[in-house]
PyMOL Python script that loads the backbone (N, CA, C, O; Angstrom):
from pymol import cmd

cmd.read_pdbstr("""\
ATOM      1  N   UNK A   1     138.901 171.276 175.975  1.00  0.00           N
ATOM      2  CA  UNK A   1     139.564 169.988 175.873  1.00  0.00           C
ATOM      3  C   UNK A   1     138.803 169.100 174.886  1.00  0.00           C
ATOM      4  O   UNK A   1     137.572 169.100 174.859  1.00  0.00           O
ATOM      5  N   UNK A   2     139.545 168.350 174.081  1.00  0.00           N
ATOM      6  CA  UNK A   2     138.885 167.435 173.157  1.00  0.00           C
ATOM      7  C   UNK A   2     138.444 166.188 173.899  1.00  0.00           C
ATOM      8  O   UNK A   2     139.026 165.820 174.919  1.00  0.00           O
ATOM      9  N   UNK A   3     137.405 165.538 173.376  1.00  0.00           N
ATOM     10  CA  UNK A   3     136.928 164.323 174.023  1.00  0.00           C
ATOM     11  C   UNK A   3     137.914 163.187 173.758  1.00  0.00           C
ATOM     12  O   UNK A   3     138.721 163.256 172.832  1.00  0.00           O
ATOM     13  N   UNK A   4     137.840 162.149 174.577  1.00  0.00           N
ATOM     14  CA  UNK A   4     138.813 161.071 174.538  1.00  0.00           C
ATOM     15  C   UNK A   4     138.913 160.374 173.196  1.00  0.00           C
ATOM     16  O   UNK A   4     140.005 159.980 172.785  1.00  0.00           O
ATOM     17  N   UNK A   5     137.796 160.215 172.506  1.00  0.00           N
ATOM     18  CA  UNK A   5     137.821 159.495 171.235  1.00  0.00           C
ATOM     19  C   UNK A   5     138.570 160.262 170.152  1.00  0.00           C
ATOM     20  O   UNK A   5     138.931 159.682 169.128  1.00  0.00           O
ATOM     21  N   UNK A   6     138.809 161.553 170.360  1.00  0.00           N
ATOM     22  CA  UNK A   6     139.524 162.351 169.370  1.00  0.00           C
ATOM     23  C   UNK A   6     141.013 162.501 169.682  1.00  0.00           C
ATOM     24  O   UNK A   6     141.746 163.127 168.917  1.00  0.00           O
ATOM     25  N   UNK A   7     141.457 161.936 170.789  1.00  0.00           N
ATOM     26  CA  UNK A   7     142.861 162.100 171.168  1.00  0.00           C
ATOM     27  C   UNK A   7     143.789 161.177 170.397  1.00  0.00           C
ATOM     28  O   UNK A   7     144.957 161.507 170.189  1.00  0.00           O
ATOM     29  N   UNK A   8     143.280 160.011 169.965  1.00  0.00           N
ATOM     30  CA  UNK A   8     144.152 159.094 169.229  1.00  0.00           C
ATOM     31  C   UNK A   8     144.288 159.584 167.793  1.00  0.00           C
ATOM     32  O   UNK A   8     143.477 160.378 167.316  1.00  0.00           O
ATOM     33  N   UNK A   9     145.314 159.105 167.117  1.00  0.00           N
ATOM     34  CA  UNK A   9     145.539 159.535 165.743  1.00  0.00           C
ATOM     35  C   UNK A   9     144.857 158.620 164.734  1.00  0.00           C
ATOM     36  O   UNK A   9     145.192 158.635 163.549  1.00  0.00           O
ATOM     37  N   UNK A  10     143.886 157.812 165.214  1.00  0.00           N
ATOM     38  CA  UNK A  10     143.107 156.992 164.296  1.00  0.00           C
ATOM     39  C   UNK A  10     142.349 157.896 163.336  1.00  0.00           C
ATOM     40  O   UNK A  10     142.258 157.610 162.142  1.00  0.00           O
ATOM     41  N   UNK A  11     141.809 158.980 163.861  1.00  0.00           N
ATOM     42  CA  UNK A  11     141.093 159.944 163.038  1.00  0.00           C
ATOM     43  C   UNK A  11     142.045 161.069 162.653  1.00  0.00           C
ATOM     44  O   UNK A  11     142.845 161.524 163.470  1.00  0.00           O
ATOM     45  N   UNK A  12     141.952 161.511 161.405  1.00  0.00           N
ATOM     46  CA  UNK A  12     142.830 162.604 160.981  1.00  0.00           C
ATOM     47  C   UNK A  12     142.176 163.939 161.290  1.00  0.00           C
ATOM     48  O   UNK A  12     140.951 164.053 161.302  1.00  0.00           O
ATOM     49  N   UNK A  13     142.991 164.938 161.539  1.00  0.00           N
ATOM     50  CA  UNK A  13     142.501 166.272 161.874  1.00  0.00           C
ATOM     51  C   UNK A  13     142.455 167.115 160.612  1.00  0.00           C
ATOM     52  O   UNK A  13     143.435 167.209 159.873  1.00  0.00           O
ATOM     53  N   UNK A  14     141.295 167.730 160.376  1.00  0.00           N
ATOM     54  CA  UNK A  14     141.108 168.570 159.201  1.00  0.00           C
ATOM     55  C   UNK A  14     140.662 169.941 159.671  1.00  0.00           C
ATOM     56  O   UNK A  14     139.661 170.065 160.378  1.00  0.00           O
ATOM     57  N   UNK A  15     141.399 170.970 159.282  1.00  0.00           N
ATOM     58  CA  UNK A  15     141.028 172.338 159.652  1.00  0.00           C
ATOM     59  C   UNK A  15     139.957 172.819 158.697  1.00  0.00           C
ATOM     60  O   UNK A  15     140.133 172.749 157.481  1.00  0.00           O
ATOM     61  N   UNK A  16     138.845 173.308 159.234  1.00  0.00           N
ATOM     62  CA  UNK A  16     137.737 173.809 158.420  1.00  0.00           C
ATOM     63  C   UNK A  16     137.412 175.218 158.880  1.00  0.00           C
ATOM     64  O   UNK A  16     137.545 175.548 160.058  1.00  0.00           O
ATOM     65  N   UNK A  17     136.989 176.037 157.944  1.00  0.00           N
ATOM     66  CA  UNK A  17     136.539 177.387 158.282  1.00  0.00           C
ATOM     67  C   UNK A  17     135.023 177.409 158.181  1.00  0.00           C
ATOM     68  O   UNK A  17     134.463 177.069 157.139  1.00  0.00           O
ATOM     69  N   UNK A  18     134.359 177.807 159.256  1.00  0.00           N
ATOM     70  CA  UNK A  18     132.905 177.815 159.281  1.00  0.00           C
ATOM     71  C   UNK A  18     132.371 179.056 158.568  1.00  0.00           C
ATOM     72  O   UNK A  18     133.114 180.013 158.353  1.00  0.00           O
ATOM     73  N   UNK A  19     131.089 179.045 158.202  1.00  0.00           N
ATOM     74  CA  UNK A  19     130.508 180.234 157.578  1.00  0.00           C
ATOM     75  C   UNK A  19     130.587 181.475 158.468  1.00  0.00           C
ATOM     76  O   UNK A  19     130.590 182.603 157.976  1.00  0.00           O
ATOM     77  N   UNK A  20     130.651 181.255 159.777  1.00  0.00           N
ATOM     78  CA  UNK A  20     130.759 182.384 160.698  1.00  0.00           C
ATOM     79  C   UNK A  20     132.170 182.947 160.802  1.00  0.00           C
ATOM     80  O   UNK A  20     132.387 183.956 161.474  1.00  0.00           O
ATOM     81  N   UNK A  21     133.130 182.304 160.142  1.00  0.00           N
ATOM     82  CA  UNK A  21     134.492 182.811 160.129  1.00  0.00           C
ATOM     83  C   UNK A  21     135.417 182.156 161.149  1.00  0.00           C
ATOM     84  O   UNK A  21     136.603 182.482 161.201  1.00  0.00           O
ATOM     85  N   UNK A  22     134.890 181.229 161.967  1.00  0.00           N
ATOM     86  CA  UNK A  22     135.736 180.569 162.958  1.00  0.00           C
ATOM     87  C   UNK A  22     136.507 179.431 162.307  1.00  0.00           C
ATOM     88  O   UNK A  22     136.027 178.815 161.355  1.00  0.00           O
ATOM     89  N   UNK A  23     137.690 179.153 162.813  1.00  0.00           N
ATOM     90  CA  UNK A  23     138.452 177.986 162.386  1.00  0.00           C
ATOM     91  C   UNK A  23     138.213 176.882 163.399  1.00  0.00           C
ATOM     92  O   UNK A  23     138.453 177.063 164.592  1.00  0.00           O
ATOM     93  N   UNK A  24     137.736 175.727 162.918  1.00  0.00           N
ATOM     94  CA  UNK A  24     137.461 174.605 163.800  1.00  0.00           C
ATOM     95  C   UNK A  24     138.184 173.369 163.271  1.00  0.00           C
ATOM     96  O   UNK A  24     138.577 173.324 162.106  1.00  0.00           O
ATOM     97  N   UNK A  25     138.356 172.375 164.126  1.00  0.00           N
ATOM     98  CA  UNK A  25     138.982 171.128 163.741  1.00  0.00           C
ATOM     99  C   UNK A  25     137.920 170.052 163.626  1.00  0.00           C
ATOM    100  O   UNK A  25     137.170 169.813 164.572  1.00  0.00           O
ATOM    101  N   UNK A  26     137.850 169.401 162.471  1.00  0.00           N
ATOM    102  CA  UNK A  26     136.963 168.263 162.264  1.00  0.00           C
ATOM    103  C   UNK A  26     137.815 167.007 162.290  1.00  0.00           C
ATOM    104  O   UNK A  26     138.978 167.031 161.888  1.00  0.00           O
ATOM    105  N   UNK A  27     137.239 165.914 162.759  1.00  0.00           N
ATOM    106  CA  UNK A  27     137.939 164.640 162.844  1.00  0.00           C
ATOM    107  C   UNK A  27     137.309 163.689 161.843  1.00  0.00           C
ATOM    108  O   UNK A  27     136.129 163.357 161.957  1.00  0.00           O
ATOM    109  N   UNK A  28     138.093 163.243 160.856  1.00  0.00           N
ATOM    110  CA  UNK A  28     137.594 162.367 159.806  1.00  0.00           C
ATOM    111  C   UNK A  28     138.391 161.075 159.793  1.00  0.00           C
ATOM    112  O   UNK A  28     139.555 161.047 160.194  1.00  0.00           O
ATOM    113  N   UNK A  29     137.752 159.997 159.325  1.00  0.00           N
ATOM    114  CA  UNK A  29     138.474 158.741 159.177  1.00  0.00           C
ATOM    115  C   UNK A  29     139.475 158.876 158.038  1.00  0.00           C
ATOM    116  O   UNK A  29     139.242 159.601 157.070  1.00  0.00           O
ATOM    117  N   UNK A  30     140.576 158.179 158.165  1.00  0.00           N
ATOM    118  CA  UNK A  30     141.616 158.254 157.145  1.00  0.00           C
ATOM    119  C   UNK A  30     141.204 157.515 155.884  1.00  0.00           C
ATOM    120  O   UNK A  30     140.378 156.604 155.921  1.00  0.00           O
ATOM    121  N   UNK A  31     141.795 157.924 154.767  1.00  0.00           N
ATOM    122  CA  UNK A  31     141.511 157.254 153.506  1.00  0.00           C
ATOM    123  C   UNK A  31     142.282 155.938 153.450  1.00  0.00           C
ATOM    124  O   UNK A  31     143.342 155.807 154.061  1.00  0.00           O
ATOM    125  N   UNK A  32     141.744 154.961 152.712  1.00  0.00           N
ATOM    126  CA  UNK A  32     142.458 153.692 152.576  1.00  0.00           C
ATOM    127  C   UNK A  32     143.696 153.850 151.701  1.00  0.00           C
ATOM    128  O   UNK A  32     143.864 154.861 151.020  1.00  0.00           O
ATOM    129  N   UNK A  33     144.551 152.850 151.728  1.00  0.00           N
ATOM    130  CA  UNK A  33     145.770 152.875 150.912  1.00  0.00           C
ATOM    131  C   UNK A  33     145.398 152.825 149.435  1.00  0.00           C
ATOM    132  O   UNK A  33     144.326 152.341 149.071  1.00  0.00           O
ATOM    133  N   UNK A  34     146.281 153.324 148.601  1.00  0.00           N
ATOM    134  CA  UNK A  34     146.040 153.343 147.161  1.00  0.00           C
ATOM    135  C   UNK A  34     146.012 151.927 146.611  1.00  0.00           C
ATOM    136  O   UNK A  34     146.684 151.038 147.134  1.00  0.00           O
ATOM    137  N   UNK A  35     145.227 151.714 145.547  1.00  0.00           N
ATOM    138  CA  UNK A  35     145.147 150.406 144.899  1.00  0.00           C
ATOM    139  C   UNK A  35     146.474 150.087 144.225  1.00  0.00           C
ATOM    140  O   UNK A  35     147.117 150.967 143.653  1.00  0.00           O
ATOM    141  N   UNK A  36     146.879 148.819 144.294  1.00  0.00           N
ATOM    142  CA  UNK A  36     148.157 148.384 143.746  1.00  0.00           C
ATOM    143  C   UNK A  36     147.947 147.394 142.609  1.00  0.00           C
ATOM    144  O   UNK A  36     146.964 146.653 142.582  1.00  0.00           O
ATOM    145  N   UNK A  37     148.883 147.395 141.678  1.00  0.00           N
ATOM    146  CA  UNK A  37     148.865 146.462 140.554  1.00  0.00           C
ATOM    147  C   UNK A  37     149.156 145.061 141.079  1.00  0.00           C
ATOM    148  O   UNK A  37     150.044 144.876 141.911  1.00  0.00           O
ATOM    149  N   UNK A  38     148.394 144.059 140.581  1.00  0.00           N
ATOM    150  CA  UNK A  38     148.599 142.678 141.013  1.00  0.00           C
ATOM    151  C   UNK A  38     149.878 142.093 140.440  1.00  0.00           C
ATOM    152  O   UNK A  38     150.413 141.125 140.981  1.00  0.00           O
ATOM    153  N   UNK A  39     150.377 142.670 139.345  1.00  0.00           N
ATOM    154  CA  UNK A  39     151.582 142.141 138.720  1.00  0.00           C
ATOM    155  C   UNK A  39     152.859 142.683 139.321  1.00  0.00           C
ATOM    156  O   UNK A  39     153.713 141.924 139.778  1.00  0.00           O
ATOM    157  N   UNK A  40     152.991 144.026 139.318  1.00  0.00           N
ATOM    158  CA  UNK A  40     154.268 144.624 139.724  1.00  0.00           C
ATOM    159  C   UNK A  40     154.182 145.424 141.024  1.00  0.00           C
ATOM    160  O   UNK A  40     155.217 145.771 141.594  1.00  0.00           O
ATOM    161  N   UNK A  41     152.979 145.724 141.503  1.00  0.00           N
ATOM    162  CA  UNK A  41     152.842 146.403 142.786  1.00  0.00           C
ATOM    163  C   UNK A  41     152.868 147.917 142.728  1.00  0.00           C
ATOM    164  O   UNK A  41     152.864 148.562 143.776  1.00  0.00           O
ATOM    165  N   UNK A  42     152.896 148.513 141.533  1.00  0.00           N
ATOM    166  CA  UNK A  42     152.878 149.968 141.449  1.00  0.00           C
ATOM    167  C   UNK A  42     151.479 150.496 141.741  1.00  0.00           C
ATOM    168  O   UNK A  42     150.502 149.754 141.643  1.00  0.00           O
ATOM    169  N   UNK A  43     151.378 151.770 142.098  1.00  0.00           N
ATOM    170  CA  UNK A  43     150.087 152.388 142.369  1.00  0.00           C
ATOM    171  C   UNK A  43     149.305 152.516 141.070  1.00  0.00           C
ATOM    172  O   UNK A  43     149.842 152.961 140.055  1.00  0.00           O
ATOM    173  N   UNK A  44     148.030 152.124 141.104  1.00  0.00           N
ATOM    174  CA  UNK A  44     147.200 152.178 139.908  1.00  0.00           C
ATOM    175  C   UNK A  44     146.675 153.588 139.679  1.00  0.00           C
ATOM    176  O   UNK A  44     146.200 154.248 140.603  1.00  0.00           O
ATOM    177  N   UNK A  45     146.768 154.033 138.442  1.00  0.00           N
ATOM    178  CA  UNK A  45     146.222 155.333 138.051  1.00  0.00           C
ATOM    179  C   UNK A  45     144.728 155.163 137.769  1.00  0.00           C
ATOM    180  O   UNK A  45     144.300 154.109 137.299  1.00  0.00           O
ATOM    181  N   UNK A  46     143.956 156.175 138.047  1.00  0.00           N
ATOM    182  CA  UNK A  46     142.535 156.147 137.718  1.00  0.00           C
ATOM    183  C   UNK A  46     141.672 155.406 138.714  1.00  0.00           C
ATOM    184  O   UNK A  46     140.476 155.231 138.479  1.00  0.00           O
ATOM    185  N   UNK A  47     142.253 154.959 139.834  1.00  0.00           N
ATOM    186  CA  UNK A  47     141.475 154.286 140.875  1.00  0.00           C
ATOM    187  C   UNK A  47     141.503 155.190 142.097  1.00  0.00           C
ATOM    188  O   UNK A  47     142.569 155.380 142.684  1.00  0.00           O
ATOM    189  N   UNK A  48     140.361 155.759 142.505  1.00  0.00           N
ATOM    190  CA  UNK A  48     140.370 156.723 143.603  1.00  0.00           C
ATOM    191  C   UNK A  48     140.631 156.079 144.955  1.00  0.00           C
ATOM    192  O   UNK A  48     140.299 154.916 145.185  1.00  0.00           O
ATOM    193  N   UNK A  49     141.236 156.863 145.845  1.00  0.00           N
ATOM    194  CA  UNK A  49     141.424 156.450 147.242  1.00  0.00           C
ATOM    195  C   UNK A  49     140.250 157.003 148.030  1.00  0.00           C
ATOM    196  O   UNK A  49     140.328 158.116 148.550  1.00  0.00           O
ATOM    197  N   UNK A  50     139.195 156.267 148.125  1.00  0.00           N
ATOM    198  CA  UNK A  50     138.007 156.738 148.841  1.00  0.00           C
ATOM    199  C   UNK A  50     137.518 155.678 149.802  1.00  0.00           C
ATOM    200  O   UNK A  50     137.809 154.492 149.650  1.00  0.00           O
ATOM    201  N   UNK A  51     136.765 156.129 150.799  1.00  0.00           N
ATOM    202  CA  UNK A  51     136.159 155.230 151.765  1.00  0.00           C
ATOM    203  C   UNK A  51     135.023 154.469 151.090  1.00  0.00           C
ATOM    204  O   UNK A  51     134.458 154.955 150.109  1.00  0.00           O
ATOM    205  N   UNK A  52     134.676 153.284 151.594  1.00  0.00           N
ATOM    206  CA  UNK A  52     133.663 152.455 150.930  1.00  0.00           C
ATOM    207  C   UNK A  52     132.323 153.152 150.723  1.00  0.00           C
ATOM    208  O   UNK A  52     131.695 152.953 149.683  1.00  0.00           O
ATOM    209  N   UNK A  53     131.865 153.961 151.676  1.00  0.00           N
ATOM    210  CA  UNK A  53     130.560 154.606 151.508  1.00  0.00           C
ATOM    211  C   UNK A  53     130.582 155.612 150.369  1.00  0.00           C
ATOM    212  O   UNK A  53     129.548 155.873 149.755  1.00  0.00           O
ATOM    213  N   UNK A  54     131.748 156.180 150.078  1.00  0.00           N
ATOM    214  CA  UNK A  54     131.849 157.117 148.965  1.00  0.00           C
ATOM    215  C   UNK A  54     131.988 156.379 147.637  1.00  0.00           C
ATOM    216  O   UNK A  54     131.526 156.859 146.602  1.00  0.00           O
ATOM    217  N   UNK A  55     132.624 155.216 147.672  1.00  0.00           N
ATOM    218  CA  UNK A  55     132.760 154.402 146.463  1.00  0.00           C
ATOM    219  C   UNK A  55     131.399 153.848 146.029  1.00  0.00           C
ATOM    220  O   UNK A  55     131.169 153.636 144.838  1.00  0.00           O
ATOM    221  N   UNK A  56     130.499 153.612 146.989  1.00  0.00           N
ATOM    222  CA  UNK A  56     129.177 153.074 146.653  1.00  0.00           C
ATOM    223  C   UNK A  56     128.385 154.039 145.790  1.00  0.00           C
ATOM    224  O   UNK A  56     127.680 153.618 144.873  1.00  0.00           O
ATOM    225  N   UNK A  57     128.494 155.328 146.074  1.00  0.00           N
ATOM    226  CA  UNK A  57     127.694 156.312 145.340  1.00  0.00           C
ATOM    227  C   UNK A  57     128.383 156.774 144.059  1.00  0.00           C
ATOM    228  O   UNK A  57     127.775 157.466 143.242  1.00  0.00           O
ATOM    229  N   UNK A  58     129.636 156.398 143.880  1.00  0.00           N
ATOM    230  CA  UNK A  58     130.396 156.800 142.697  1.00  0.00           C
ATOM    231  C   UNK A  58     129.989 155.931 141.508  1.00  0.00           C
ATOM    232  O   UNK A  58     129.791 154.727 141.674  1.00  0.00           O
ATOM    233  N   UNK A  59     129.858 156.512 140.309  1.00  0.00           N
ATOM    234  CA  UNK A  59     129.527 155.679 139.149  1.00  0.00           C
ATOM    235  C   UNK A  59     130.654 154.687 138.838  1.00  0.00           C
ATOM    236  O   UNK A  59     131.822 154.932 139.143  1.00  0.00           O
ATOM    237  N   UNK A  60     130.276 153.576 138.230  1.00  0.00           N
ATOM    238  CA  UNK A  60     131.239 152.507 137.962  1.00  0.00           C
ATOM    239  C   UNK A  60     132.404 152.984 137.096  1.00  0.00           C
ATOM    240  O   UNK A  60     133.536 152.530 137.265  1.00  0.00           O
ATOM    241  N   UNK A  61     132.125 153.895 136.174  1.00  0.00           N
ATOM    242  CA  UNK A  61     133.175 154.367 135.263  1.00  0.00           C
ATOM    243  C   UNK A  61     134.233 155.204 135.973  1.00  0.00           C
ATOM    244  O   UNK A  61     135.323 155.391 135.432  1.00  0.00           O
ATOM    245  N   UNK A  62     133.940 155.716 137.178  1.00  0.00           N
ATOM    246  CA  UNK A  62     134.926 156.493 137.931  1.00  0.00           C
ATOM    247  C   UNK A  62     135.664 155.659 138.969  1.00  0.00           C
ATOM    248  O   UNK A  62     136.610 156.139 139.593  1.00  0.00           O
ATOM    249  N   UNK A  63     135.231 154.400 139.161  1.00  0.00           N
ATOM    250  CA  UNK A  63     135.864 153.543 140.164  1.00  0.00           C
ATOM    251  C   UNK A  63     137.141 152.904 139.650  1.00  0.00           C
ATOM    252  O   UNK A  63     138.070 152.664 140.422  1.00  0.00           O
ATOM    253  N   UNK A  64     137.196 152.623 138.338  1.00  0.00           N
ATOM    254  CA  UNK A  64     138.376 151.993 137.762  1.00  0.00           C
ATOM    255  C   UNK A  64     138.375 152.247 136.263  1.00  0.00           C
ATOM    256  O   UNK A  64     137.326 152.563 135.700  1.00  0.00           O
ATOM    257  N   UNK A  65     139.524 152.118 135.598  1.00  0.00           N
ATOM    258  CA  UNK A  65     139.598 152.363 134.154  1.00  0.00           C
ATOM    259  C   UNK A  65     138.732 151.380 133.368  1.00  0.00           C
ATOM    260  O   UNK A  65     138.574 150.225 133.763  1.00  0.00           O
ATOM    261  N   UNK A  66     138.179 151.847 132.261  1.00  0.00           N
ATOM    262  CA  UNK A  66     137.318 151.029 131.403  1.00  0.00           C
ATOM    263  C   UNK A  66     138.162 150.286 130.374  1.00  0.00           C
ATOM    264  O   UNK A  66     138.166 150.640 129.195  1.00  0.00           O
ATOM    265  N   UNK A  67     138.872 149.259 130.820  1.00  0.00           N
ATOM    266  CA  UNK A  67     139.656 148.418 129.919  1.00  0.00           C
ATOM    267  C   UNK A  67     139.766 147.045 130.567  1.00  0.00           C
ATOM    268  O   UNK A  67     139.463 146.900 131.751  1.00  0.00           O
ATOM    269  N   UNK A  68     140.192 146.040 129.818  1.00  0.00           N
ATOM    270  CA  UNK A  68     140.352 144.721 130.440  1.00  0.00           C
ATOM    271  C   UNK A  68     141.322 144.799 131.625  1.00  0.00           C
ATOM    272  O   UNK A  68     142.352 145.469 131.556  1.00  0.00           O
ATOM    273  N   UNK A  69     140.981 144.117 132.685  1.00  0.00           N
ATOM    274  CA  UNK A  69     141.770 144.112 133.929  1.00  0.00           C
ATOM    275  C   UNK A  69     141.913 145.511 134.531  1.00  0.00           C
ATOM    276  O   UNK A  69     142.866 145.765 135.268  1.00  0.00           O
ATOM    277  N   UNK A  70     140.993 146.411 134.234  1.00  0.00           N
ATOM    278  CA  UNK A  70     141.022 147.760 134.800  1.00  0.00           C
ATOM    279  C   UNK A  70     140.827 147.701 136.300  1.00  0.00           C
ATOM    280  O   UNK A  70     139.892 147.058 136.779  1.00  0.00           O
ATOM    281  N   UNK A  71     141.696 148.362 137.050  1.00  0.00           N
ATOM    282  CA  UNK A  71     141.631 148.335 138.504  1.00  0.00           C
ATOM    283  C   UNK A  71     142.361 147.155 139.111  1.00  0.00           C
ATOM    284  O   UNK A  71     142.393 147.016 140.334  1.00  0.00           O
ATOM    285  N   UNK A  72     142.960 146.286 138.270  1.00  0.00           N
ATOM    286  CA  UNK A  72     143.698 145.126 138.761  1.00  0.00           C
ATOM    287  C   UNK A  72     145.148 145.192 138.307  1.00  0.00           C
ATOM    288  O   UNK A  72     146.067 145.034 139.110  1.00  0.00           O
ATOM    289  N   UNK A  73     145.351 145.431 136.988  1.00  0.00           N
ATOM    290  CA  UNK A  73     146.698 145.506 136.427  1.00  0.00           C
ATOM    291  C   UNK A  73     146.986 146.917 135.921  1.00  0.00           C
ATOM    292  O   UNK A  73     146.083 147.620 135.467  1.00  0.00           O
ATOM    293  N   UNK A  74     148.249 147.323 136.004  1.00  0.00           N
ATOM    294  CA  UNK A  74     148.648 148.603 135.423  1.00  0.00           C
ATOM    295  C   UNK A  74     148.767 148.428 133.913  1.00  0.00           C
ATOM    296  O   UNK A  74     148.710 147.304 133.413  1.00  0.00           O
ATOM    297  N   UNK A  75     148.931 149.526 133.185  1.00  0.00           N
ATOM    298  CA  UNK A  75     148.966 149.459 131.725  1.00  0.00           C
ATOM    299  C   UNK A  75     150.144 148.633 131.219  1.00  0.00           C
ATOM    300  O   UNK A  75     150.013 147.937 130.212  1.00  0.00           O
ATOM    301  N   UNK A  76     151.284 148.694 131.889  1.00  0.00           N
ATOM    302  CA  UNK A  76     152.467 147.964 131.440  1.00  0.00           C
ATOM    303  C   UNK A  76     152.274 146.452 131.607  1.00  0.00           C
ATOM    304  O   UNK A  76     152.599 145.683 130.702  1.00  0.00           O
ATOM    305  N   UNK A  77     151.752 146.029 132.749  1.00  0.00           N
ATOM    306  CA  UNK A  77     151.528 144.602 132.981  1.00  0.00           C
ATOM    307  C   UNK A  77     150.431 144.076 132.062  1.00  0.00           C
ATOM    308  O   UNK A  77     150.501 142.934 131.607  1.00  0.00           O
ATOM    309  N   UNK A  78     149.420 144.897 131.784  1.00  0.00           N
ATOM    310  CA  UNK A  78     148.359 144.495 130.871  1.00  0.00           C
ATOM    311  C   UNK A  78     148.929 144.266 129.480  1.00  0.00           C
ATOM    312  O   UNK A  78     148.565 143.295 128.816  1.00  0.00           O
ATOM    313  N   UNK A  79     149.814 145.142 129.032  1.00  0.00           N
ATOM    314  CA  UNK A  79     150.432 144.997 127.713  1.00  0.00           C
ATOM    315  C   UNK A  79     151.230 143.698 127.634  1.00  0.00           C
ATOM    316  O   UNK A  79     151.148 142.971 126.644  1.00  0.00           O
ATOM    317  N   UNK A  80     152.009 143.410 128.695  1.00  0.00           N
ATOM    318  CA  UNK A  80     152.784 142.167 128.725  1.00  0.00           C
ATOM    319  C   UNK A  80     151.871 140.950 128.663  1.00  0.00           C
ATOM    320  O   UNK A  80     152.174 139.979 127.970  1.00  0.00           O
ATOM    321  N   UNK A  81     150.750 140.998 129.388  1.00  0.00           N
ATOM    322  CA  UNK A  81     149.817 139.878 129.431  1.00  0.00           C
ATOM    323  C   UNK A  81     149.165 139.657 128.070  1.00  0.00           C
ATOM    324  O   UNK A  81     149.032 138.516 127.627  1.00  0.00           O
ATOM    325  N   UNK A  82     148.760 140.729 127.406  1.00  0.00           N
ATOM    326  CA  UNK A  82     148.117 140.609 126.095  1.00  0.00           C
ATOM    327  C   UNK A  82     149.103 140.050 125.068  1.00  0.00           C
ATOM    328  O   UNK A  82     148.749 139.180 124.272  1.00  0.00           O
ATOM    329  N   UNK A  83     150.336 140.550 125.089  1.00  0.00           N
ATOM    330  CA  UNK A  83     151.362 140.059 124.155  1.00  0.00           C
ATOM    331  C   UNK A  83     151.646 138.583 124.421  1.00  0.00           C
ATOM    332  O   UNK A  83     151.766 137.798 123.480  1.00  0.00           O
ATOM    333  N   UNK A  84     151.755 138.198 125.690  1.00  0.00           N
ATOM    334  CA  UNK A  84     152.037 136.802 126.035  1.00  0.00           C
ATOM    335  C   UNK A  84     150.910 135.880 125.582  1.00  0.00           C
ATOM    336  O   UNK A  84     151.173 134.781 125.094  1.00  0.00           O
ATOM    337  N   UNK A  85     149.667 136.308 125.735  1.00  0.00           N
ATOM    338  CA  UNK A  85     148.538 135.488 125.310  1.00  0.00           C
ATOM    339  C   UNK A  85     148.452 135.393 123.798  1.00  0.00           C
ATOM    340  O   UNK A  85     148.047 134.357 123.269  1.00  0.00           O
ATOM    341  N   UNK A  86     148.825 136.456 123.089  1.00  0.00           N
ATOM    342  CA  UNK A  86     148.811 136.442 121.627  1.00  0.00           C
ATOM    343  C   UNK A  86     149.873 135.499 121.072  1.00  0.00           C
ATOM    344  O   UNK A  86     149.706 134.933 119.992  1.00  0.00           O
ATOM    345  N   UNK A  87     150.966 135.333 121.815  1.00  0.00           N
ATOM    346  CA  UNK A  87     152.051 134.470 121.361  1.00  0.00           C
ATOM    347  C   UNK A  87     151.789 132.989 121.626  1.00  0.00           C
ATOM    348  O   UNK A  87     152.446 132.126 121.045  1.00  0.00           O
ATOM    349  N   UNK A  88     150.824 132.695 122.506  1.00  0.00           N
ATOM    350  CA  UNK A  88     150.527 131.290 122.829  1.00  0.00           C
ATOM    351  C   UNK A  88     149.871 130.587 121.684  1.00  0.00           C
ATOM    352  O   UNK A  88     149.555 129.402 121.788  1.00  0.00           O
TER     353      UNK A  88
END
""", "prot")
cmd.dss("prot")
cmd.show_as("cartoon", "prot")
cmd.util.cbc("prot")
cmd.orient("prot")
């Protein structure tokens, strides 16, 4: 029987194969929701869905795209913003 803390679906079930050949179930915390564009709300490309402790050890260049507003705006909204500012 699984322990009580593993009965809820707060933790996701991951099937793992041990070196001894047994199949066991590991319980892991779920990943956070994907990052969204502040302008249009689409999912941002190049921004990983990782837990905070994994994001801490990740290099800055892998956390978000290396461009202005990287990790905040999608490429289409960024283009609109740059064009609008150039026209002002």
